[in-house]
C-alpha positions in Angstrom: -24.1 -9.1 29.0 -26.3 -6.8 27.0 -28.9 -4.3 28.4 -31.7 -6.9 28.2 -29.7 -9.5 30.1 -28.6 -6.9 32.7 -32.2 -5.8 33.3 -33.4 -9.4 33.5 -30.8 -10.1 36.1 -31.9 -7.0 38.0 -35.4 -8.3 38.0 -34.3 -11.7 39.2 -32.4 -10.2 42.1 -35.4 -7.9 43.0 -37.7 -10.9 43.2 -35.3 -13.1 45.2 -34.6 -10.2 47.7 -38.4 -9.7 48.0 -39.0 -13.4 48.6 -36.5 -13.6 51.4 -37.9 -10.4 53.0 -41.2 -12.2 53.0 -39.7 -15.3 54.5 -38.1 -13.3 57.3 -41.3 -11.5 58.1 -43.4 -14.7 58.1 -44.7 -16.1 61.5 -44.9 -19.7 60.3 -41.7 -21.2 58.9 -43.4 -24.2 57.1 -45.8 -21.8 55.3 -42.9 -19.6 54.3 -41.0 -22.6 53.1 -43.9 -23.6 50.8 -44.0 -20.1 49.4 -40.3 -20.2 48.8 -40.6 -23.5 46.9 -43.5 -22.1 44.8 -41.7 -18.9 43.8 -38.5 -20.7 43.0 -40.4 -23.1 40.7 -41.9 -20.1 39.0 -38.5 -18.4 38.5 -36.8 -21.6 37.3 -39.6 -22.3 34.8 -40.2 -19.0 33.2 -37.5 -16.3 34.1 -34.9 -15.5 31.5 -32.2 -15.7 34.2 -33.2 -19.2 35.2 -30.3 -21.5 36.0 -31.8 -24.0 33.6 -30.9 -24.1 29.9 -33.8 -23.2 27.6 -34.5 -26.8 26.6 -34.5 -27.9 30.3 -37.1 -25.2 31.1 -39.5 -26.7 28.6 -39.6 -30.1 30.4 -39.2 -28.6 33.9 -41.7 -30.2 36.4 -40.5 -28.5 39.6 -37.6 -28.6 42.0 -37.1 -31.6 44.3 -37.0 -31.1 48.1 -36.9 -33.1 51.2 -40.1 -32.6 53.3 -40.0 -29.7 55.8 -38.5 -30.7 59.1 -38.7 -28.2 62.0 -35.8 -29.8 63.7 -33.5 -28.6 60.9 -34.1 -25.0 61.8 -31.6 -23.5 64.3 -30.5 -20.2 65.6 -26.7 -20.2 65.6 -24.5 -18.1 67.8 -21.9 -16.1 65.8 -18.4 -16.1 67.2 -15.8 -13.8 65.7 -12.8 -15.6 64.1 -9.4 -14.4 63.2 -9.9 -12.9 59.7 -8.4 -15.1 57.1 -8.6 -14.8 53.3 -9.7 -18.1 51.7 -9.6 -18.8 48.0 -12.5 -21.1 47.6 -12.6 -23.5 44.7 -15.4 -22.9 42.1 -17.1 -25.2 39.7 -15.2 -24.0 36.6 -11.8 -24.6 38.1 -11.4 -21.0 39.2 -11.2 -19.7 42.8 -13.2 -17.0 44.5 -11.8 -14.9 47.3 -13.6 -14.8 50.6 -12.6 -13.7 54.1 -13.5 -16.0 56.9 -14.7 -13.7 59.6 -16.8 -15.8 62.0 -18.0 -19.2 63.0 -21.7 -20.1 63.4 -22.2 -22.6 66.3 -25.4 -24.5 66.8 -26.8 -27.9 67.8 -28.1 -30.2 65.1 -29.1 -33.9 65.4 -28.1 -34.0 69.0 -24.6 -32.6 68.8 -22.7 -29.4 68.6 -21.9 -28.2 65.0 -20.1 -25.4 63.4 -19.9 -23.7 60.0 -17.5 -21.0 59.0 -19.0 -17.7 57.7 -17.3 -16.0 54.8 -17.4 -12.4 53.5 -17.0 -12.0 49.7 -13.9 -10.0 49.0 -15.1 -7.6 46.4 -17.2 -4.5 45.9 -20.1 -4.4 48.4 -19.2 -7.9 49.8 -21.7 -10.2 51.4 -22.1 -13.1 53.8 -21.7 -16.6 52.3 -22.4 -19.9 54.2 -22.2 -23.1 52.1 -22.2 -26.6 53.5 -21.8 -30.2 52.5 -22.9 -33.2 54.4 -23.3 -37.0 54.2 -25.9 -36.7 51.5 -23.6 -34.7 49.2 -22.9 -36.6 46.0 -25.9 -38.9 46.8 -29.3 -37.3 47.1 -27.9 -33.8 47.1 -25.3 -32.0 44.9 -21.8 -33.2 45.5 -20.3 -29.7 45.6 -22.5 -28.7 48.5 -25.5 -26.4 49.1 -26.0 -22.9 50.1 -27.7 -21.7 53.3 -26.8 -18.0 53.1 -25.6 -15.9 50.2 -26.6 -12.3 50.9 -25.2 -11.0 47.6 -28.1 -12.8 46.0 -30.6 -12.0 48.7 -30.5 -15.4 50.5 -30.7 -14.2 54.1 -32.9 -15.9 56.7 -32.5 -13.3 59.5 -30.7 -12.8 62.8 -28.9 -10.0 64.6 -25.3 -9.0 65.4 -24.8 -12.1 67.6 -27.0 -14.8 66.0 -28.1 -16.1 62.6 -31.1 -18.2 61.6 -29.9 -21.3 59.8 -32.8 -23.2 58.4 -31.5 -26.2 56.5 -35.0 -26.6 54.9 -34.1 -23.5 52.8 -30.7 -25.0 51.7 -30.5 -24.8 47.9 -28.3 -26.0 45.0 -25.8 -23.6 43.3 -26.7 -22.7 39.7 -23.8 -24.7 38.4 -25.5 -27.9 39.5 -28.1 -27.3 36.7 -25.9 -26.0 33.9 -22.1 -25.8 33.5 -22.4 -22.3 32.0 -22.7 -21.0 35.6 -19.6 -20.8 37.8 -20.2 -21.2 41.5 -18.0 -21.4 44.6 -18.2 -24.9 46.2 -18.1 -25.9 49.8 -14.6 -25.8 51.4 -13.5 -28.7 53.8 -14.2 -26.6 56.9 -17.9 -26.6 56.2 -18.5 -30.3 55.7 -20.8 -31.7 58.3 -20.4 -35.3 59.4 -24.2 -36.0 59.3 -26.9 -36.5 56.7 -28.9 -33.3 56.4 -32.1 -34.5 54.8 -33.7 -31.1 54.5 -33.7 -28.5 51.7 -33.2 -29.0 48.0 -32.3 -32.4 46.6 -30.0 -32.9 43.6 -31.8 -32.6 40.3 -30.4 -35.8 39.0 -30.3 -38.0 42.2 -32.9 -39.8 44.1 -31.1 -42.0 46.7 -30.7 -40.6 50.3 -27.0 -40.4 50.4 
């Protein structure tokens, strides 16, 4: 990475962090979601750090999403879990080390659900919450989607006992657009046994999974 790439990446991070700060401060989640979609389209289309390859940017017509569904926004209680280091598989065949530190518990589609919360083992760390569901590999990316990734600014809010999990803001990892990116994928513990028809769809899929 040369100086120009590093500064472009810094700009990307600044814009994403600012976007999520705007989302957390918004009073109307659907309006915030539309803003999130618009800004992400702008970044994918024109930013030098776009996950899309250069030729794909030229024909980019916007990301694909399920419609906003208020029932897919929950506030999860965070329960501490015995710390356990997990080496989570990544798209390039590598593994990335995370520490499972808690479990987020919530109700979705009429039943109790749970997702493990991971902390990146590395300088600075960060909270990471990926998930897969019954749409994965159908209308959404087979490797799962991300709800939270605070290293990259994706943080929907909460406090020391709760986290906002809004599945309308679930998004695809960069590796789903171009194999030059290497992304951690969803581990088995975070596979939900339901179809979450909210958030970003797969760029190359149209069926509902």
